[in-house]
N, C-alpha and C positions, 0 to 999 in steps of 0.2 A: 921625575916630577919637575925638573928644571927646564924641560923642553917647552919653548914658547908655543902657546896655543894648545897645550896638551889637554886642558879641560874642554876646549871647544871641540877637539878631535873626538874625545870620549863621548861628548853629548851628540855629536853628529853620528857616531857609531850607534849610540843608543836610539837615536831617532830612526835610523834605518832599520834596526832590529824591531822597533816598535811597530813598524809597518809590515815587515817580512815575517816576523816571529814574535807576536805580542805576548805569548804565554810561556815560552821556554827558549833558552839559549844553550847551545851545545858548547861545552868547554872541554875539549880533549875527550877523555873517557867519561866525563861527568856532564850533568845537565843542571842548569839553574831554572827552576820552575817558579812562576808567579801565579798565585791563585786569584780568585775573584775579589779577595779582600786586599790584594797587593802584598801578600805575605810571601816572601822569597825563601826557597829551599834549594840548597846545593846538594845534589844527589849523585852518588857514584857507587861503585862496587869496591868493597873492602878486601884487601889482601893483608892479613895480619896473623902472626904466629901466636895464637892464644896460649899454647902450651909453654912456649918460651917465656911469655910475659908472666904467666902464673907461677912458673918455676922461680923466676926472679923475685916475685912478690913473696913467695914462701921463703926464699933465701933471706930477704930483707926482714921478714918476721922473725927468723931465727937469730939474726944479728941483734934485733931489738930485745929478744928474750935473753940473750947472753948478756946484754947491758942492763937487765932488770927493768926493761921498758915494755909497756903494752903496745899493741899494734892493731890497726883496723884499716879497712878500705872504705872510702866514701865515694859512692857512685852518684855523680851529678847527672841530671837529665840532658838529653840532646834534642835538637830541633827535629830530628828524624826519629819517629817512633810509630807504634801501631795505631795511634790516633790519626795519623796522616797517611793517606793512601795515594798512590800515583799511577794506578792501573789505567786511568783514562788517558794518561800521557804515553803509555806504552813503555814505561821506564822500569827497569829491573834493578833493585838494590838489595844487598844483603846486610845492610847496616844494622837493622833490628835483630836479625838472626845472629849476627856476630856478637851483639851485646848480650843477648839471652844466653848464648853458649858460654860466653866469658863469665858472666855472673853465676851461672849454674855450677861451674866447676870450682869456684872459689871455696865453696863449702867443703869440697873434698880435700882441700889444703888446710882446713881449720882456720880460715881467715874470716874474722867478723866483718860484716858488711852493713853499712848504713845506706839504704837505697833511698836517696832523697826524691828521686822521680816518683817512686811508688807512694811516698808520703804526700807529695803534691797532688797526685792524681786521686788519692783517697780523700783528700780534702776538697776535691771538686775543681781543681785548676786544670785548664786545658793548655795545650801547647801554645796557643795564641795569647793566653794569660801570662805565660812564663817568659816568652821570647819576643825580641824585637821583630819588626817586619823585615828590615833590610840588613840585619846582622845575625850572626850565628850564636852570639852570646845571650845569656839570660839577663833579664831586667834587674835593676838594683833592688826592686821590691822582692824578687825571687831570691836574690842574694841574702837579704835579711832573713827570709824564710829559711834558707839553707843553713845559715848560722844558728838559728834557733833549733832547727832539726838536729844538727850535729851536737849542740850542747845538751839537748834532751837525751840523745842517744848515748853520749858519753856518761851522763849521770845514771841512766837506767842500766847500761851494760857493764860499766866498770865501777859504779858506786862513787863517782866523782861528785864535786859540789860546785859545778859551774853555775854562775848567777843567771839562770834562765829568766828570772823575773825582770832583769835589766834589758831583755830583748823583746819584751812585750811591744807589739806594734803601736800601741797607744802612747808609748813613751818616746815617740819620734815625731819630728815635723817633716812634711813632705812638700817639696817645691818642684813643680813640673815645668820644664822648659819645652815648649811646643815646637815641633818641626825644627829640631836643633841640629840633627846630624844624619849623615848617610853611612850606614853600616858597611862592613867589609864585603858582604855579598853584593850589596847595592853598588859599590864602587866597581865591581867586576863588570857590571853591565850598564852603568851610568844612571844618574838621577833621572834623566828623561825616560829611560826604559822602566826603571823601578816605579816611577810615578808618585813617589812619596818620600818624605823624610820621617825620621823617628823622633818621638818625644823622649825626654830623659828626666827622671825624677831624682833629685838630690834628697837624701835622707839623713837627718841629723838628730842625735839624741837631745832631749829637752833637759836632761840632768847634767851636772858638772862632770867633766872628764879630765884626766891628767895622764898623758901618755908619754913614753919615750921610745925612740927608735935608733938603732945602731947596727953595726956590723956583727957584734957578738954580745953575749951576756955581760951586762953591767959596763959596757963601753958604748955610751949613747951619743949620737951626733945631733939629734933633734929632740926637743921637748915641747909639749904644747897640749892643746885639747884635741878633740876628735877631728876638728876641721883641718889640722895639719896633714891628715891623710887624704885630703881631697884637693884636686886642682880645679878651681872654679874659673880659671882664666878663659875657658872656651864657652862658658855658659851665656856669654853676651851675644852669641850668634854671629860673630865676625870671622869664624875660623874657615879654613880651607876644607871643603867637604871631602876632598880626596886624600887628606892626611889626618884629619882630626877624628878621634874616637872618644865619645863620651864615656863608653864603658871603662876605658883606662884612666878616666879622671879620678877614679877611686884607687887608693893604694899607691899614690904618687911617689912615696919614699920607700916603697917595697921593691927590693931587688932580690938577689940570691948570692950568698945567704944573708938574711936580715933577721934581726931580733927585735921584737916589739914587746914593751912592758907596760902594764897598766898599774899605775900607782895606787889606784883606789880599790882594787880587788885582790884578795888573797886567794889564789887558786892553783890550778894545775899548769905545768909547763908542757906545752904542746909543740911538736914539730909537724908542720904541714908540708908535704911534698906536693907541689901544686901545679895546676895548669892555669890558663887565663881566667877561667870561671871563678877562681878563688879571689880575684881582685876585689869583687864586691861581696865576699864572704868574710875574709880575714878581718877587715876593720870592725865589723859587727861582732864577730866571735870574740875578738879581743876584749870587748866590753864585759864579757862574762867570766874572764879568767885573768890570771896575772901575767902570763907570758906565752907568746907565740913566736916560734922561730920558723922561718920560711926558706924552703929550698926548691929550686926549679931545675930539673934535670936537663932542660934545654939550654940553660945558661951555665950552670955549674955541673960539669960532667964527671968530675972526679972528687973522691974524698968523702962521700956521704956516710959510709960505714964508720970511718974514723970520727966524723963529726958526731955521730950518735954515741959512740963509745966515750967521747970526751965530755959530753954534756949530760946533765942529769934530767933527762926528759921523763915525764910521767907516761906519755904516749906519743907514738909516731903515727901519723895519718897520711896515707896516699889518697889524695882527693882529685879525681879525674872525671871528666866527661868522656864521650866516645870519640876521641881524636885518633886513637889507634896508631900512635907514632912509636916505633920500636925504641928510639932513643930515650923516650920517657920512662922506659922500663929497664934501662941499662944501669941499674944500681950497682955501686961498687964502693 
């Protein structure tokens, strides 16, 4: 990023591709496709050991049960699914088949699953309602939906008492910043080729909140209201399009491991083993319960089982979308 003129070179590359290949760019073994609405998809073939991943999930479930802790898998949606077809581009992808095979086998291991994508689709949301044009992450509005879906699922499945009433969409203000940022897929092919920037919606509860965040239970470094979880510095529109991500403006104090406490709600202690989609889920889900601890296998690779044994969690959730990274299932 420090190379002088790097942005100019990127845009020159994008301009050339816009003439030579306006609808798709080949990136190694994958392809970036742009549809008539400017909606970008990064499509490739998946090579993933489903059996190994599910064996590790089952092992994690057993660790939780030994610690007297419940366990469930949260399946977030991905931008590639059976609502989007690529036959007209001649592109072959097994991403949806991999997802279906993976979820179908979880039941054989007795692993409870909250399928957030299925809930979204049942409520009439399309892929383009859920995701950004130029980024693979889901929108902040979808993150709020996901938090509400998880809270409802935990109450219905495990008899918990998460405050789902505090996640009613009418209890939040919504401020949209138009043409704010270029998503990660868009950066791969340039703003010129993408042809659009994405909007971003900041969502804030209208009621009073009192939160604490720290490295571990009852050792907090930050205290404040909901806004302390949001980095608003980029919303002014002066950021570098090739480094700034509005998606990561949420959860700015969340690392791994991190413990978040809600002073205003008495509820369950939840450990979420997360991917990047959870950045716009965890802040909202925290509003419904007392404690959420966060672990990311890509950051903290050792010690998860010991962490579960030493803390009195009510439930452990693995909350992933379809990234299919082996290291994210290397629980230990």
